[in-house]
C-alpha positions in Angstrom: 156.2 70.6 249.1 158.4 67.8 250.8 160.1 65.0 248.8 161.3 62.1 251.0 159.3 63.0 253.9 160.4 62.6 257.4 156.9 61.2 258.5 157.4 57.6 259.2 154.4 56.2 257.0 154.8 58.2 253.9 157.3 58.9 251.1 156.3 62.5 250.2 154.2 65.3 251.5 152.0 67.4 249.4 150.1 70.6 250.4 147.5 71.8 247.8 146.6 74.6 249.9 147.4 75.8 253.6 145.3 76.8 256.4 142.6 75.1 258.7 140.5 75.6 261.8 140.9 73.6 265.0 137.8 71.3 265.4 138.6 69.0 268.3 140.9 68.0 271.2 143.5 66.5 268.9 144.0 69.9 267.4 144.8 71.7 270.6 148.7 71.8 270.0 148.5 71.5 266.2 152.2 71.9 264.9 150.8 72.9 261.4 149.0 75.9 262.9 152.0 77.2 264.6 154.1 76.5 261.5 151.7 78.2 259.3 151.3 81.3 261.5 155.0 81.6 262.3 156.9 80.8 258.9 154.3 81.0 256.2 152.2 83.9 257.3 149.0 82.1 257.0 146.6 82.8 259.9 144.3 79.9 261.0 140.7 79.9 262.1 137.2 80.2 260.9 136.7 82.8 258.4 140.4 83.1 257.6 141.2 82.5 253.9 143.1 79.4 252.8 146.1 79.8 250.7 146.4 77.9 247.4 150.1 76.8 246.8 152.1 77.6 243.9 152.0 75.9 240.4 155.5 74.8 241.1 154.3 72.8 244.1 151.5 71.2 242.2 154.0 70.1 239.6 155.9 67.8 242.0 153.4 64.7 242.3 153.6 64.5 238.6 157.5 64.2 239.0 157.2 61.7 241.6 154.7 59.7 239.6 157.3 59.4 236.7 159.9 58.4 239.0 157.7 55.7 240.6 156.7 54.5 237.2 160.3 54.4 235.9 161.4 52.3 239.1 158.5 50.0 238.9 157.2 51.0 242.5 154.4 53.0 244.2 155.0 56.1 246.5 152.8 57.1 249.2 151.9 60.8 249.4 150.6 62.3 252.5 148.2 65.1 251.3 147.4 68.2 253.2 149.8 68.1 256.2 149.1 72.0 256.6 145.4 71.7 255.9 142.4 69.4 255.6 141.2 68.3 252.2 137.6 68.1 253.6 137.5 71.7 255.4 134.3 73.5 254.8 135.9 76.7 254.2 137.9 75.3 251.1 136.6 76.2 247.7 135.1 73.2 246.1 136.9 73.9 242.7 140.1 73.6 244.7 139.1 69.9 245.8 138.0 69.2 242.2 141.4 70.3 240.9 143.2 68.1 243.7 141.2 65.0 242.6 142.0 65.4 239.1 145.7 65.5 240.0 145.2 62.5 242.0 143.6 60.6 239.0 146.4 61.7 236.8 149.2 60.3 239.2 148.2 56.5 239.1 151.4 55.6 240.6 151.0 57.4 243.8 148.9 56.3 246.6 147.4 59.4 248.1 146.7 59.4 251.9 144.1 61.7 252.9 143.7 62.1 256.7 140.9 64.2 257.8 139.2 65.2 261.0 136.0 66.0 259.2 135.1 62.5 258.1 131.5 63.4 258.0 132.1 65.8 255.1 133.8 63.4 252.8 130.9 61.7 251.1 129.3 65.0 249.9 132.4 66.7 249.1 133.8 63.7 247.2 130.7 63.3 245.1 130.9 66.9 244.1 134.4 66.6 243.0 133.7 63.5 240.9 134.1 60.6 243.5 137.1 59.5 245.4 139.9 58.5 243.1 140.7 54.7 243.2 144.2 55.4 244.4 143.2 57.3 247.7 143.8 55.8 251.0 141.3 57.5 253.4 142.1 58.1 256.9 140.0 59.5 259.9 142.0 61.2 263.0 140.9 59.5 266.1 142.1 60.5 269.6 139.6 59.3 272.1 136.6 56.9 272.4 134.0 59.4 271.7 135.7 60.3 268.3 136.0 56.4 267.6 132.3 55.8 268.2 131.3 58.9 266.3 133.6 58.9 263.3 134.7 55.3 262.5 131.2 54.2 261.2 131.4 57.5 258.9 134.7 56.5 257.6 133.7 52.8 256.8 130.4 54.1 255.2 132.4 56.2 252.5 132.6 54.6 249.2 135.7 54.6 246.8 139.0 54.5 248.7 141.5 51.6 248.3 142.0 51.5 251.9 140.3 53.0 255.0 142.5 53.7 258.1 142.9 55.5 261.4 145.5 58.0 262.5 145.4 57.9 266.1 147.8 60.6 267.0 148.0 62.3 269.5 146.4 59.2 271.3 144.7 60.9 274.3 143.1 58.0 276.0 142.5 54.1 275.9 140.2 53.3 272.8 138.4 50.2 271.8 138.2 49.8 268.0 137.5 46.0 268.1 134.0 46.2 266.6 135.4 47.7 263.4 138.4 45.4 263.1 136.7 42.0 263.0 134.9 41.0 259.9 133.2 38.2 261.8 131.2 40.7 263.9 128.3 40.5 261.2 124.8 41.5 262.3 122.9 38.5 263.8 119.5 40.5 264.2 117.5 41.0 267.3 115.7 37.6 267.3 118.5 35.1 267.1 118.6 34.3 270.9 121.7 36.7 271.5 119.4 38.6 273.9 120.4 42.2 272.7 116.6 43.1 272.0 116.5 46.7 271.1 119.7 47.7 272.6 121.3 48.8 269.2 124.0 51.3 269.0 122.8 54.5 270.5 123.8 57.4 272.6 121.1 56.6 275.0 122.5 53.0 275.7 125.6 52.4 277.6 128.4 51.5 275.2 129.1 48.1 276.9 125.4 47.1 276.6 125.1 48.0 272.8 124.8 45.2 270.3 128.3 44.6 269.1 127.1 43.5 265.6 125.4 47.0 265.1 128.4 48.8 265.7 129.8 47.1 262.4 129.3 49.0 259.3 127.4 46.7 256.8 126.6 47.6 253.2 123.5 45.8 252.0 123.0 45.1 248.3 119.7 43.7 246.7 119.9 41.4 243.8 117.1 41.0 241.1 115.0 40.0 239.5 112.5 41.5 242.0 109.1 40.1 242.6 105.9 41.9 242.1 105.9 43.2 245.6 109.5 44.4 245.3 111.3 41.9 247.1 114.8 41.0 245.7 115.8 37.5 244.6 118.7 37.6 247.1 120.8 40.1 249.4 124.4 40.2 250.1 126.0 41.9 253.0 129.5 43.6 252.7 130.9 44.0 256.4 133.4 46.8 256.2 136.4 46.9 258.7 139.4 48.9 259.2 142.4 48.2 256.9 145.2 49.8 258.8 145.8 51.6 262.2 148.5 54.3 263.0 149.1 55.2 266.5 151.5 57.8 268.2 152.0 60.2 271.0 152.1 64.0 270.8 155.2 66.0 270.0 155.9 69.7 270.4 156.3 72.1 273.3 152.9 71.5 275.0 152.7 67.8 274.2 150.4 65.5 276.3 151.8 62.2 277.4 150.4 59.1 276.2 150.2 55.9 278.5 151.9 53.0 277.1 148.8 50.7 277.9 146.7 52.7 275.3 149.4 52.0 272.5 149.6 48.3 273.7 145.7 47.9 273.7 145.6 49.1 270.0 148.5 46.7 269.1 146.9 43.8 270.6 143.4 44.6 269.1 144.9 44.9 265.8 146.9 41.6 266.0 143.9 39.7 267.2 142.1 40.8 264.1 145.0 40.5 261.6 144.8 44.2 260.9 148.3 45.8 260.2 149.5 48.3 263.0 152.0 51.1 262.7 153.4 52.7 265.9 154.6 56.1 264.7 156.2 57.6 267.9 156.0 57.9 271.5 156.3 61.7 271.1 157.8 63.9 273.8 157.0 61.6 276.7 158.5 58.3 277.2 157.4 55.7 279.9 159.6 54.7 282.7 161.1 51.2 281.9 160.5 51.4 278.2 163.6 51.1 275.7 164.3 54.3 273.8 165.6 54.9 270.4 169.0 53.5 271.3 167.7 50.5 273.0 168.4 51.7 276.4 165.9 51.2 279.2 164.4 54.5 280.5 165.6 54.5 284.1 166.1 58.2 284.5 163.9 59.9 287.1 165.0 63.6 286.1 163.9 64.6 289.7 160.2 65.6 289.8 160.6 68.8 287.8 157.4 70.5 286.7 156.8 69.4 283.0 159.6 66.8 282.8 158.2 64.0 285.2 154.7 62.5 285.5 153.2 59.9 287.9 150.1 58.3 286.4 147.1 58.0 288.5 146.4 54.6 290.4 150.1 53.4 290.3 150.1 53.0 286.6 153.6 54.0 286.3 155.7 57.0 285.3 156.6 59.0 282.1 159.6 61.3 281.6 159.8 64.1 279.1 163.0 63.1 277.0 162.0 64.5 273.5 160.6 62.7 270.5 164.1 61.9 268.9 165.3 60.0 271.9 162.2 58.4 272.7 162.0 56.8 269.4 159.3 54.4 268.2 159.9 50.9 269.9 156.9 49.3 271.8 157.9 46.7 274.1 161.1 46.5 272.2 159.6 46.0 268.9 159.2 48.6 266.0 155.8 48.1 264.4 155.8 49.0 260.6 152.4 47.4 259.4 150.9 48.4 256.2 147.6 47.2 254.5 147.5 44.0 252.9 148.4 43.8 249.0 149.8 47.5 249.4 153.0 47.8 247.3 155.5 49.8 249.0 158.6 51.2 247.8 
């Protein structure tokens, strides 16, 4: 589909099929839906047929795999930029066909980004399990999605890495409980005073036990006693391997406040988790440096749709376009990748 992709965090883009349904606020201005409808003739939405791509498209990953092997490198492949691999309306046999292709291209790291992370475990099992060269990502755009979906991502077995795609970033988001491996469960009787205030929709987020929000995989080890108790128990605390963040692009793009991106950068830095700042998007904050290294001092008047004053004296943003806005955050280009990932 797209060799040498323009997307900052991948080498190639592959679409096994085309079509999807919008399922959340991050989908409101979906570029893929507009592209599919206008140029490819694929109508999106519930009940609309997904279109399987051509055999020639499916041959491309094998060619990339051969090139990677010859060069002694690994290539990252963003799979399904015009679809969602874990869409309910995709035939199960298509997913099995894709997973087989992934297994047959071991020099490629397949980045599967989904807005339906709750479907992954069941659908992956039906397709023979997630291949070991999959990097599994969940799209997160606000705190509600983070609290709901990050635990589901971390509970999924099989991927080489688990990461977040936080684009378009629509609010300030705390992901600290899923970054720090030291936030292991201390129990309710160790003097910390959390009592029964475990993670629950009924308990204010700030009062929840921080350890209970971490995802822990507990494994029993035998031999077992007569009453079924294991000899020992080990606890694997799963945390995020990578975070990508960026603002929205396109004609109806919503602005991203710089403090939202800074917060994610700082949370990742404190936990030693790699962070990649993909883009500002269409909107660029007053006082930041653009792609050419120039400080944004333009006011552009107060034209509707061109200039935004943030509430509570939190600064201004101007619409200057994705290309000129660039991807410097406080003068730094952040290009972090998961530890031990071999990048071409």
